[in-house]
C-alpha positions as CSV (number, residue, x, y, z in Angstrom):
1,X,-1.9,-0.6,31.1
2,X,-0.3,-0.2,35.1
3,X,3.6,0.8,35.0
4,X,3.0,1.2,31.3
5,X,6.3,3.9,31.7
6,X,8.9,0.8,33.0
7,X,11.1,-0.6,30.6
8,X,11.2,-4.1,31.3
9,X,14.1,-6.5,30.1
10,X,11.3,-8.1,27.7
11,X,10.0,-4.6,26.2
12,X,14.4,-3.6,26.0
13,X,15.2,-6.7,24.1
14,X,12.6,-6.3,21.4
15,X,13.2,-2.5,21.2
16,X,17.2,-2.8,20.6
17,X,15.9,-5.7,17.7
18,X,13.4,-3.0,16.4
19,X,16.3,-0.1,16.4
20,X,18.7,-3.1,14.7
21,X,16.1,-3.7,11.9
22,X,15.0,0.0,11.5
23,X,18.7,1.5,10.8
24,X,18.9,-1.1,8.1
25,X,15.8,-1.0,6.3
26,X,17.2,2.8,5.2
27,X,19.7,3.0,2.7
28,X,21.2,6.2,4.9
29,X,20.5,6.9,8.3
30,X,21.0,10.4,9.3
31,X,20.6,11.6,13.3
32,X,21.3,14.9,14.1
33,X,20.7,16.5,17.2
34,X,20.8,13.3,19.3
35,X,22.3,15.6,21.8
36,X,19.4,17.7,22.6
37,X,17.3,14.9,23.7
38,X,16.5,14.8,27.5
39,X,17.2,11.8,29.7
40,X,16.3,12.9,33.3
41,X,13.4,15.0,33.1
42,X,9.8,14.7,31.6
43,X,9.9,14.5,28.2
44,X,7.1,14.8,24.9
45,X,8.6,13.6,21.4
46,X,7.0,15.7,18.9
47,X,7.6,14.7,15.1
48,X,5.7,15.6,12.3
49,X,3.6,12.9,10.7
50,X,3.8,11.3,7.1
51,X,4.5,7.9,7.4
52,X,2.7,5.9,10.5
53,X,4.5,3.2,12.1
54,X,8.1,4.5,10.6
55,X,7.8,8.0,12.7
56,X,7.4,6.5,16.1
57,X,10.0,3.7,15.3
58,X,12.0,6.9,14.6
59,X,11.8,8.1,17.8
60,X,12.5,4.9,19.7
61,X,15.6,4.5,17.3
62,X,17.3,7.8,18.5
63,X,16.5,7.5,22.0
64,X,18.7,5.7,25.3
65,X,17.7,2.4,25.5
66,X,16.1,3.0,29.0
67,X,14.1,5.3,28.4
68,X,10.4,3.8,28.0
69,X,8.4,6.3,25.0
70,X,4.7,5.7,25.3
71,X,2.8,6.8,22.1
72,X,-0.9,7.8,21.6
73,X,-2.2,6.0,18.3
74,X,-5.7,6.0,17.0
75,X,-8.3,3.6,18.7
76,X,-9.8,1.7,16.0
77,X,-6.8,-0.1,15.4
78,X,-7.3,-1.9,18.9
79,X,-10.5,-3.4,18.2
80,X,-8.8,-6.5,17.3
81,X,-7.7,-8.2,20.4
82,X,-4.4,-9.8,19.3
83,X,-3.2,-6.5,17.8
84,X,-4.1,-4.3,21.1
85,X,-2.0,-7.0,22.7
86,X,0.6,-6.2,20.5
87,X,0.3,-2.4,20.7
88,X,0.2,-2.9,24.4
89,X,3.7,-4.9,24.7
90,X,4.8,-1.7,22.1
91,X,3.4,0.8,25.1
92,X,1.1,2.6,22.5
93,X,-2.3,3.7,23.7
94,X,-5.6,4.4,22.3
95,X,-7.1,7.8,21.7
96,X,-10.2,8.4,20.7
97,X,-11.8,10.5,17.9
98,X,-14.9,12.2,17.0
99,X,-15.3,8.5,14.0
100,X,-14.6,6.2,17.0
101,X,-18.1,7.3,17.9
102,X,-19.0,10.7,20.2
103,X,-19.3,8.4,23.4
104,X,-16.0,7.0,23.3
105,X,-14.8,10.6,23.7
106,X,-15.4,10.5,27.3
107,X,-12.1,8.1,27.6
108,X,-9.9,10.4,26.3
109,X,-9.6,11.5,29.7
110,X,-8.4,8.0,31.5
111,X,-6.0,8.2,28.3
112,X,-5.2,11.8,29.5
113,X,-4.2,10.7,33.0
114,X,-2.5,7.7,32.2
115,X,-0.1,10.5,30.0
116,X,0.2,12.7,32.7
117,X,1.3,10.0,34.9
118,X,3.9,8.9,32.4
119,X,5.6,12.5,32.4
120,X,5.6,12.3,36.5
121,X,7.5,9.2,36.7
122,X,10.1,11.1,34.3
123,X,9.5,8.9,31.3
124,X,8.3,10.0,27.6
125,X,5.6,10.4,25.8
126,X,5.6,10.1,21.7
127,X,2.3,12.4,20.8
128,X,2.0,13.3,16.7
129,X,1.0,17.1,17.1
130,X,-0.9,17.4,13.5
131,X,-3.2,14.5,15.2
132,X,-3.4,12.9,12.3
133,X,-1.4,11.5,8.6
134,X,-1.1,12.9,5.6
135,X,1.8,12.0,2.9
136,X,2.2,15.4,1.1
137,X,5.6,17.5,2.7
138,X,3.6,19.8,4.6
139,X,3.4,20.5,8.1
140,X,-0.7,20.2,8.7
141,X,-2.3,23.0,11.8
142,X,-0.9,21.3,15.3
143,X,-3.8,19.8,17.7
144,X,-4.6,21.2,21.2
145,X,-4.0,17.6,22.9
146,X,-0.5,17.7,23.0
147,X,-0.5,21.2,24.6
148,X,-3.2,20.2,27.5
149,X,-1.1,17.0,28.5
150,X,2.0,19.2,28.9
151,X,0.5,22.0,30.6
152,X,-1.4,19.6,33.1
153,X,1.9,17.5,34.3
154,X,3.8,20.7,34.2
155,X,1.3,21.9,37.5
156,X,3.1,19.4,39.4
157,X,6.1,21.6,39.1
158,X,5.2,24.9,39.0
159,X,7.4,27.1,37.0
160,X,10.6,24.6,37.8
161,X,11.6,23.2,34.7
162,X,10.2,20.2,34.3
163,X,8.5,19.4,31.2
164,X,9.9,19.9,27.7
165,X,8.7,19.5,24.4
166,X,11.0,18.0,21.8
167,X,10.5,18.9,18.0
168,X,11.5,16.3,15.5
169,X,11.8,16.7,12.1
170,X,11.3,13.5,9.7
171,X,12.6,13.5,5.7
172,X,12.1,10.2,3.9
173,X,13.8,9.9,0.6
174,X,10.3,7.7,-0.1
175,X,7.8,6.5,2.3
176,X,6.8,4.0,0.3
177,X,10.4,2.0,-0.6
178,X,12.9,0.1,1.2
179,X,16.6,1.4,0.8
180,X,16.0,4.8,0.7
181,X,17.3,7.8,3.0
182,X,15.9,9.1,6.2
183,X,17.1,11.8,8.4
184,X,16.1,12.5,12.0
185,X,16.4,15.8,13.2
186,X,15.9,16.4,17.0
187,X,15.3,20.0,18.1
188,X,15.9,22.0,21.1
189,X,13.8,21.1,24.1
190,X,10.9,23.8,24.2
191,X,10.3,24.4,28.5
192,X,6.8,24.0,28.9
193,X,7.7,26.1,32.3
194,X,8.7,29.4,30.8
195,X,4.4,29.5,29.4
196,X,3.1,28.6,32.6
197,X,2.5,32.2,34.3
198,X,0.6,32.9,30.5
199,X,-1.4,30.0,31.1
200,X,-2.1,31.1,34.4
201,X,-3.6,34.4,33.1
202,X,-4.5,32.8,30.0
203,X,-4.2,29.6,29.1
204,X,-6.0,29.7,25.1
205,X,-3.1,32.5,24.6
206,X,0.0,30.5,26.5
207,X,-1.7,27.6,24.2
208,X,-1.2,29.4,21.0
209,X,1.9,31.0,21.7
210,X,3.6,26.8,22.8
211,X,1.7,25.9,19.7
212,X,3.4,28.7,17.5
213,X,6.6,27.6,18.7
214,X,6.6,24.3,18.4
215,X,5.1,24.9,14.5
216,X,7.9,26.6,13.7
217,X,10.7,24.4,15.1
218,X,8.9,21.6,13.3
219,X,9.0,23.8,10.1
220,X,12.9,24.5,10.0
221,X,13.6,20.4,10.6
222,X,11.2,19.5,7.8
223,X,10.2,20.1,4.2
224,X,7.3,22.4,4.3
225,X,5.5,22.9,0.8
226,X,3.0,25.5,1.9
227,X,0.4,25.7,-0.9
228,X,-2.9,24.5,-1.4
229,X,-2.6,24.9,-5.3
230,X,0.6,24.1,-6.7
231,X,1.8,21.3,-4.8
232,X,2.8,19.1,-7.8
233,X,4.7,22.4,-8.8
234,X,6.5,22.7,-5.5
235,X,7.5,19.0,-5.4
236,X,9.0,19.7,-8.9
237,X,10.6,23.1,-8.7
238,X,12.9,21.2,-5.5
239,X,13.8,18.5,-7.4
240,X,14.7,20.0,-10.8
241,X,16.3,22.8,-8.6
242,X,17.8,20.8,-6.1
243,X,21.6,20.5,-7.9
244,X,21.8,23.8,-9.5
245,X,20.6,25.4,-5.9
246,X,23.8,23.5,-4.3
247,X,26.2,24.7,-6.8
248,X,24.8,28.6,-7.0
249,X,26.4,31.4,-5.6
250,X,29.7,31.7,-4.1
251,X,30.4,29.1,-2.1
252,X,29.2,25.9,-3.8
253,X,28.0,23.2,-1.1
254,X,28.7,19.3,-1.3
255,X,26.3,16.8,-2.8
256,X,24.9,14.5,-0.2
257,X,21.4,13.7,1.6
258,X,21.7,16.1,4.1
259,X,22.6,19.5,2.0
260,X,20.0,18.3,-0.5
261,X,17.4,18.2,2.1
262,X,18.8,21.8,3.4
263,X,18.7,23.2,-0.3
264,X,14.9,21.6,-0.7
265,X,14.0,23.4,2.2
266,X,15.3,26.4,1.0
267,X,13.7,26.4,-2.5
268,X,10.3,25.5,-0.7
269,X,10.7,29.1,1.2
270,X,11.3,30.9,-2.0
271,X,8.2,29.4,-3.4
272,X,5.6,30.0,-0.4
273,X,7.2,33.9,-0.7
274,X,6.9,33.5,-4.8
275,X,3.2,32.4,-4.4
276,X,2.7,35.8,-2.3
277,X,4.3,38.3,-3.9
278,X,4.6,37.4,-7.4
279,X,1.5,35.0,-8.5
280,X,1.5,35.3,-12.1
281,X,5.4,34.2,-12.1
282,X,4.2,30.9,-10.3
283,X,1.5,30.2,-12.2
284,X,4.0,30.4,-15.4
285,X,6.3,28.1,-13.2
286,X,3.6,25.9,-13.0
287,X,2.6,25.7,-16.8
288,X,6.2,24.8,-17.3
289,X,6.2,22.0,-14.3
290,X,3.5,20.5,-15.9
291,X,4.8,20.0,-19.3
292,X,8.2,18.8,-17.9
293,X,6.1,16.0,-16.1
294,X,4.3,15.5,-19.0
295,X,7.7,15.0,-20.9
296,X,9.2,13.0,-18.4
297,X,6.1,10.3,-18.6
298,X,6.0,10.2,-22.0
299,X,9.1,9.2,-22.5
300,X,10.0,7.0,-19.4
301,X,12.6,9.4,-18.2
302,X,13.4,10.2,-14.8
303,X,15.2,13.9,-13.6
304,X,18.3,13.0,-12.7
305,X,18.9,11.6,-16.2
306,X,17.6,14.6,-18.1
307,X,19.8,16.6,-15.5
308,X,23.1,14.9,-16.0
309,X,22.2,14.1,-19.7
310,X,25.5,14.5,-21.3
311,X,26.7,10.7,-20.7
312,X,30.1,9.3,-21.5
313,X,29.3,6.5,-23.8
314,X,32.9,4.6,-22.7
315,X,31.8,5.1,-19.0
316,X,28.3,3.7,-20.0
317,X,30.3,0.5,-21.6
318,X,32.7,0.4,-18.8
319,X,29.3,0.2,-15.8
320,X,27.7,-2.5,-18.4
321,X,30.8,-4.7,-17.8
322,X,31.0,-4.3,-14.2
323,X,27.0,-4.9,-13.7
324,X,28.4,-8.5,-16.3
325,X,31.4,-9.2,-14.3
326,X,29.4,-8.7,-10.8
327,X,26.3,-10.4,-12.2
328,X,27.1,-13.9,-10.0
329,X,26.8,-12.1,-6.7
330,X,23.9,-9.9,-7.9
331,X,22.1,-13.9,-8.5
332,X,23.6,-15.5,-5.2
333,X,21.9,-12.6,-3.3
334,X,18.7,-12.4,-4.8
335,X,18.0,-16.5,-4.7
336,X,19.1,-16.1,-1.1
337,X,16.9,-13.2,-0.4
338,X,14.1,-13.1,-2.9
339,X,11.4,-14.5,-0.3
340,X,12.5,-12.7,2.6
341,X,11.9,-9.3,0.5
342,X,9.2,-10.0,-1.2
343,X,7.5,-11.7,0.8
344,X,6.3,-8.6,2.8
345,X,5.5,-6.9,-0.4
346,X,2.9,-9.8,-1.5
347,X,1.4,-10.0,1.7
348,X,0.7,-6.0,1.8
349,X,-0.6,-6.6,-1.5
350,X,-2.5,-9.4,-1.7
351,X,-3.3,-10.1,1.8
352,X,-3.8,-6.7,3.7
353,X,-4.9,-5.1,0.9
354,X,-3.1,-1.7,2.2
355,X,-4.5,1.1,0.0
356,X,-2.8,4.1,1.5
357,X,0.7,4.7,0.9
358,X,1.7,6.2,3.9
359,X,0.9,3.0,5.8
360,X,3.5,0.5,2.8
361,X,6.5,0.8,4.5
362,X,5.4,0.4,7.9
363,X,3.9,-2.9,6.7
364,X,6.4,-4.4,4.7
365,X,8.8,-3.5,7.3
366,X,6.6,-4.9,10.4
367,X,5.9,-8.3,8.2
368,X,9.6,-8.1,7.4
369,X,10.8,-8.2,11.2
370,X,9.5,-11.9,10.9
371,X,10.1,-12.9,7.4
372,X,14.0,-12.1,7.3
373,X,14.7,-14.3,10.1
374,X,12.3,-16.8,9.7
375,X,13.5,-17.6,5.7
376,X,16.9,-17.3,7.0
377,X,16.7,-19.9,9.5
378,X,15.0,-22.3,7.2
379,X,17.5,-21.5,4.2
380,X,20.1,-21.9,6.9
381,X,18.7,-25.5,8.1
382,X,18.2,-27.1,4.9
383,X,21.5,-26.0,3.5
384,X,22.9,-28.2,7.3
385,X,20.6,-30.6,6.6
386,X,21.2,-31.3,2.8
387,X,24.7,-31.1,2.7
388,X,27.6,-32.6,4.7
389,X,29.0,-29.0,5.3
390,X,30.1,-28.2,8.8
391,X,28.1,-26.2,11.4
392,X,30.4,-23.6,11.3
393,X,29.5,-22.8,7.2
394,X,25.9,-22.7,8.4
395,X,27.0,-20.4,10.7
396,X,28.5,-18.5,8.2
397,X,25.9,-18.6,5.5
398,X,23.1,-17.5,8.2
399,X,25.4,-14.5,8.8
400,X,26.0,-13.6,5.6
401,X,22.5,-14.2,3.8
402,X,21.3,-10.8,4.8
403,X,24.3,-8.6,3.5
404,X,24.2,-10.6,0.2
405,X,21.0,-9.3,-0.2
406,X,22.1,-5.8,0.3
407,X,24.6,-5.9,-2.8
408,X,22.2,-7.7,-5.0
409,X,19.7,-4.3,-4.0
410,X,22.8,-2.4,-4.9
411,X,23.5,-4.0,-7.8
412,X,19.9,-3.8,-9.6
413,X,19.9,0.0,-8.6
414,X,22.9,0.3,-10.3
415,X,21.6,-2.0,-13.1
416,X,18.4,0.4,-13.0
417,X,20.5,3.6,-13.6
418,X,22.6,2.2,-16.1
419,X,19.8,1.3,-18.3
420,X,18.1,4.9,-17.6
421,X,21.5,6.2,-19.4
422,X,21.4,3.6,-22.2
423,X,17.6,4.9,-22.8
424,X,18.3,8.7,-23.1
425,X,20.8,7.8,-25.5
426,X,19.3,5.8,-27.7
427,X,15.9,8.4,-27.1
428,X,18.8,10.8,-27.8
429,X,19.4,9.7,-31.0
430,X,16.0,8.6,-32.0
431,X,14.0,11.7,-31.0
432,X,16.6,14.2,-30.7
433,X,14.1,17.0,-30.7
434,X,12.2,15.5,-28.1
435,X,14.9,15.2,-25.4
436,X,16.2,18.7,-26.2
437,X,12.3,20.1,-25.6
438,X,12.9,18.8,-22.2
439,X,16.5,19.4,-21.6
440,X,14.9,23.1,-22.1
441,X,12.0,22.5,-19.9
442,X,14.1,21.8,-17.2
443,X,16.6,24.7,-17.8
444,X,13.4,27.1,-18.0
445,X,11.9,26.0,-14.9
446,X,15.7,26.7,-13.0
447,X,15.6,29.9,-14.7
448,X,12.4,31.1,-14.1
449,X,13.0,30.0,-10.3
450,X,16.1,32.0,-9.9
451,X,15.4,35.3,-12.1
C-alpha cells in the first residue's frame, strides 16, 4: 500500500472509464456545489451511505482526475486474494470491525496511520461517517473514526487551515435500478483547524461539536426520514404530497427532479415536527397511508397514476400509435443490448445470489462495465465477419449499439406508463367505486398532512 496516494497513469485511465460509465448508469445525473471541492489541501469526503459501491463512485465521478481518493471498506471483502488486489489497485484500504475478530482490531492503527499519511501528502480520503450501510433514507449516528483521523492529521498544521471534511449528500431515484436519477451535493468544507483549540482542551467535546456540524450538513443535503415507528408512513407521505407541495403557496416551483427532492426534504422535516407535536394526527396519517398502499397493491396501481388519474383518451391513443410506429427501434435496441443489459442481472441473481438490495446496483454496475464492451465487441466482430460490409460500417455499428439500447430502454418506460394509464381507465370503468376510494385516500393524505 506504499504511495497509495499517487495517481498513476493506469489508475487515471481506469477511473476515467469508471466516471464515463457511472454517469451513463443513471437517467439523470445532477451535481451541485462542485466548486466546493478543495484540490490543494488534505481533504476527507464524507457522504451519506445507502448504496454500497455507488456511493464511493459518486465521489470519484465529481473530483478532478488528478486527485486520488483513497476509501476505507469493510475488511472481510479483502479475504479473497484476487479481490484484495483489485481493491488495492482501486485505492481502497480495509477497516476492521468487531465482527472481523477482536484480534484484528489492533490492525486498524496501521490503517489509521496510512490515512494520516495520505492527508499529509495533500491527497484525499473517502470515509462513510455512518460506519455502515442501510437502505432506509435517514442519516444514522456518525462514528468517531473519521474525526480521529481528521484531528490526528491536523496536528501537523496546528491552528492553520489545512485538513477539511467535505460533506456530500447523495440521493438516488432507486438504489436497485438502472436509469433512475442521482443527485450529488457537495457541501462547504468544514475546517478542522477551527476545532483544534477545543480539541486540545477537551477531545470529546471538540469531537462532538464537529460531529454535530457534519451531521447537520449531511441532513441538509439528503433525505432524512427521521422516525423509528412510522418509516413507511413517511415514505408514502413524501411521495403522495410531492407534487402538491411544489404547487402549494404563492409561488409554484417547476416540476423537476431537483425541486421534487427539495420538496421531499421539506415534507420530511414537517413530518418529524408532526411526530413530536401532534402524534395523534400522525397516527391517523399512518392509518390512511396503510390503506392507500393496500389499495395500490390490490389494484396494481402506482401513485403517479392515481395522482394524475384524469387521462385523456385521445392522448393515450396517440401515445399508443407512436409506440407502434417506433416499435422497430425498440426491437433493434433490445436485440443488440439484451445480453449486455440482462447478463449482469442474471449473474447477480443466479451466480452471486446477492440478497441485500443495497448491493444490487453496485454489483450489476461492476459486472456491466465488463459485459457491455465484451458483448458489443463480439457483436461487432460477428457483423464484420459474416457480412461484406466495409470496416467503417462496423465501427459505426460498434458506436451506436449503446445509444440504441438507451432508446429501447426509454421506449419501454414510455410503454409501461402507457399501459398503466390504460389499466387505470379500464379499472375506472369496471371498479369505479374502488378507484374513487383510492383517489379519495390520496386527497385525504394530502389534506391531513397540510391542515
